[in-house]
C-alpha positions, -999 to 999 in steps of 0.1 A, spaced: 14 250 -197 51 250 -203 54 281 -181 32 267 -153 52 235 -151 85 254 -155 98 233 -184 127 257 -192 138 259 -156 137 221 -152 153 215 -186 125 192 -199 100 191 -227 66 177 -237 80 145 -252 101 136 -222 72 144 -198 47 123 -218 71 93 -219 77 97 -182 40 98 -174 33 67 -194 62 49 -178 49 58 -143 14 46 -152 28 12 -164 48 8 -133 18 15 -111 -9 -2 -132 -8 -34 -111 -27 -15 -84 -58 -15 -105 -60 -53 -101 -43 -59 -68 -61 -32 -47 -97 -44 -56 -85 -80 -50 -74 -72 -15 -101 -47 -4 -130 -70 -17 -116 -99 3 -114 -120 -29 -90 -145 -13 -111 -150 18 -138 -177 24 -172 -171 9 -189 -165 42 -164 -137 50 -166 -119 17 -199 -104 27 -180 -82 51 -163 -64 22 -173 -41 -7 -177 -56 -42 -147 -60 -64 -162 -40 -93 -170 -9 -72 -135 -9 -56 -119 -11 -91 -137 21 -101 -129 37 -68 -92 27 -72 -89 41 -107 -107 74 -98 -87 78 -66 -55 73 -85 -65 97 -112 -77 124 -88 -47 120 -65 -22 121 -93 -38 151 -109 -39 170 -76 -2 163 -72 3 175 -108 -14 209 -104 -8 216 -67 24 199 -59 37 202 -95 58 170 -90 63 140 -113 47 117 -86 18 93 -92 -7 85 -64 -29 55 -58 -42 34 -29 -12 22 -10 0 -14 -7 2 -24 30 -24 2 39 -50 -18 20 -38 -50 37 -43 -33 71 -77 -23 60 -88 -58 50 -70 -82 73 -66 -62 105 -93 -35 107 -122 -55 91 -112 -92 96 -95 -91 130 -109 -60 147 -144 -66 132 -147 -30 121 -173 -26 93 -156 -16 60 -177 16 59 -163 25 93 -128 17 82 -133 41 53 -143 68 78 -111 60 96 -92 66 64 -110 99 58 -103 111 94 -66 101 93 -61 120 60 -79 150 74 -55 151 103 -26 145 79 -38 176 59 -39 198 90 -5 186 101 9 193 66 -5 228 65 5 238 100 41 225 99 36 201 129 46 173 105 83 179 111 80 178 149 61 145 148 85 129 123 114 138 146 97 122 176 96 87 161 130 69 161 143 60 127 145 23 135 108 20 142 100 39 110 121 15 89 108 -15 108 72 -5 102 77 -4 65 97 -36 64 72 -54 86 43 -44 63 65 -57 34 68 -91 51 30 -91 59 22 -84 22 46 -110 10 31 -136 33 -3 -127 19 10 -134 -16 25 -167 -6 -7 -178 12 -30 -167 -15 -10 -186 -41 -10 -218 -20 28 -217 -19 25 -216 19 -5 -234 35 -17 -240 70 -6 -271 89 -20 -283 122 14 -298 133 37 -269 122 12 -240 119 24 -234 83 42 -255 57 51 -256 20 21 -262 -2 18 -287 -31 43 -277 -58 40 -309 -77 11 -334 -85 10 -371 -89 -14 -400 -92 -37 -404 -62 -41 -367 -55 -75 -352 -52 -87 -329 -81 -87 -299 -58 -51 -307 -47 -40 -309 -83 -56 -275 -91 -40 -260 -60 -6 -273 -71 -11 -259 -106 -20 -225 -93 10 -225 -69 33 -233 -98 17 -206 -119 25 -181 -91 61 -193 -89 64 -189 -126 50 -153 -124 74 -146 -96 104 -158 -116 94 -138 -147 89 -106 -126 122 -111 -109 140 -115 -142 123 -84 -157 133 -64 -126 169 -76 -127 170 -64 -163 160 -30 -152 125 -30 -168 105 -4 -149 71 -19 -155 82 -54 -145 54 -60 -120 27 -51 -145 43 -70 -173 48 -100 -150 11 -100 -142 2 -100 -179 26 -128 -188 13 -149 -158 -23 -143 -169 -16 -153 -205 2 -185 -194 -27 -192 -170 -52 -189 -199 -32 -213 -220 -33 -239 -192 -69 -233 -183 -62 -218 -149 -73 -183 -158 -106 -174 -175 -104 -156 -208 -121 -122 -208 -154 -121 -227 -146 -85 -238 -120 -58 -234 -138 -25 -233 -169 -17 -212 -185 12 -193 -170 17 -159 -186 -4 -131 -209 15 -108 -194 33 -78 -228 33 -59 -219 5 -35 -189 23 -20 -194 60 -28 -200 81 4 -203 51 27 -179 67 51 -201 96 60 -226 77 81 -199 68 106 -183 102 105 -214 117 121 -217 92 149 -197 102 181 -200 67 196 -180 54 166 -156 83 162 -144 81 198 -143 43 202 -111 24 210 -111 5 177 -115 37 157 -86 53 175 -63 24 166 -75 24 130 -70 62 126 -36 61 143 -23 33 122 -35 48 89 -21 81 100 13 68 111 20 46 81 8 71 55 26 99 73 60 85 70 55 65 38 43 97 20 72 118 34 98 92 25 84 86 -10 82 123 -18 118 129 -6 131 98 -24 115 105 -58 124 142 -56 160 134 -48 163 111 -78 148 138 -100 174 163 -86 146 186 -73 158 189 -37 173 223 -27 197 221 2 182 188 11 146 202 12 117 195 -11 103 226 -29 66 232 -22 68 204 5 36 216 22 17 216 -11 30 181 -20 21 166 14 -13 184 13 -19 169 -21 -12 134 -6 -37 141 22 -64 154 -2 -59 123 -24 -65 101 6 -97 120 16 -110 117 -19 -102 80 -20 -121 74 12 -152 91 -1 -150 71 -33 -145 38 -14 -109 28 -12 -82 27 15 -56 54 18 -43 69 -14 -7 79 -12 24 87 -32 40 58 -51 76 50 -51 71 35 -86 71 71 -97 109 67 -98 104 48 -130 90 79 -147 118 101 -132 143 76 -147 126 81 -180 131 119 -178 101 132 -158 108 164 -139 76 183 -137 40 179 -128 30 175 -164 42 139 -162 17 134 -135 -10 149 -157 -4 121 -183 -4 94 -156 -37 107 -142 -53 108 -176 -43 72 -182 -59 61 -149 -91 77 -162 -89 58 -195 -82 26 -175 -118 28 -161 -131 15 -195 -110 -17 -195 -125 -34 -164 -134 -66 -182 -97 -75 -185 -97 -78 -147 -115 -112 -150 -80 -126 -154 -70 -115 -119 -67 -146 -97 -46 -153 -65 -19 -168 -87 -17 -137 -108 -16 -112 -79 7 -132 -57 40 -124 -75 32 -87 -73 25 -89 -36 57 -108 -30 79 -84 -50 63 -54 -32 72 -71 0 108 -75 -11 110 -38 -19 95 -28 14 117 -52 34 148 -35 21 144 -9 49 157 -36 73 193 -26 63 188 8 80 180 -6 114 208 -5 140 210 -42 147 241 -39 169 222 -19 195 197 -42 213 176 -12 225 170 -4 188 171 -39 174 145 -56 197 117 -31 192 124 -31 154 125 -69 153 92 -73 172 75 -47 150 86 -66 119 80 -102 131 47 -96 149 30 -83 117 30 -116 97 30 -139 128 0 -122 145 -16 -114 111 -20 -78 123 -1 -47 112 -15 -28 142 -2 -54 166 33 -52 151 34 -14 155 20 -17 190 46 -42 201 75 -21 189 62 11 203 56 -5 237 91 -22 240 111 8 227 106 31 257 111 2 281 145 -7 266 157 29 265 146 36 301 164 6 315 195 15 296 195 49 313 185 68 281 150 79 292 157 115 282 165 104 246 129 92 242 106 119 229 75 126 250 53 116 221 67 81 223 56 78 260 21 89 250 20 62 223 34 37 248 2 41 269 -21 42 239 -8 9 225 -7 -6 260 -44 1 263 -49 -14 229 -34 -47 240 -50 -49 274 -85 -36 269 -93 -30 232 -80 -59 212 -103 -89 211 
């Protein structure tokens, strides 16, 4: 094992790798609660929840997808990088594909599988680099930041910190309670305050450099919620893993139907999943490897295998019943703890398998508990805004529209489409048409068709 993972070459040992693997798991563990919460439509009205898979099955799919993806990365990519269903991608799945575009969740899973299959082919053939170079950097960063704002908005909405208002569209929710308020208003105010408390706790932990701050913040928020009667106390701690039957293999029925595979909605779903995961995975792999000192002449060793591992993880997750599984930037926590080899990922993957037996604890997961995690994830993703060339209008306007349209239209796809339509226009009329890659012109017409004919 030491030889396979090149311990001597990397200057590491079992103790350091085990600690790193545990650290990465703790930094990622929040996904076990947040992903099922989002994909099951837990924060949506009761009449809408029927459009989504059950929470318990998605929990099992999430844990297994994370375990499989991380173990594939461990043995194929041999990198200290954990994988799990991606934040932002799950939001697109739930709120855009299913809720806005009315795509059945089983069909959306088929879209995930198809996008990851394409990603695998691109990774193995080397076409990946050509496509990456065709998309301007500003739009890449804007897409990530826009998804961050979208995710943060979800957290604020779910917690009741931001509420709908007929006069102003949205407004601040009840953050205090007084005599004369209705019981449901008092409860909403208490949950909003609990979420604010969780956000403050998580922010303090992160400012102190605690790597598992998001996970610990959720635990503290849950405990405080139990004390004040806002969160139910789990009846047990350990139980057999929930059944995977409701979600397992549901994507296959749509993968064999040509009328679905070649529909306009399916094209948008596949393109969005592919685009976001494509650049997110590449950026995460390079970022984590750079922090670990694994880059050679600026290049990632076994890059093809690492990206293929990411794609295989996504395909496995789609079969199990979850949105795109991808590499997690939280892996930097394990790297900071000393992780340098794929053995750290072995430990992380095994811990995700063990987590399957602790599903009863998830009864503490409420909107107030998950909201701080979503807001913090949004903050981290929004940091990419600093890399946009705001002093150049032809770069700034497409990026701004990409970012702002995602939360305002409540659609990640609409944000991406807006940016990709405006970018070629601004460049052409500035006399820089030749600087726009041909792929961008193709995407211009694809998203124009999406707005005019496909989007309801």
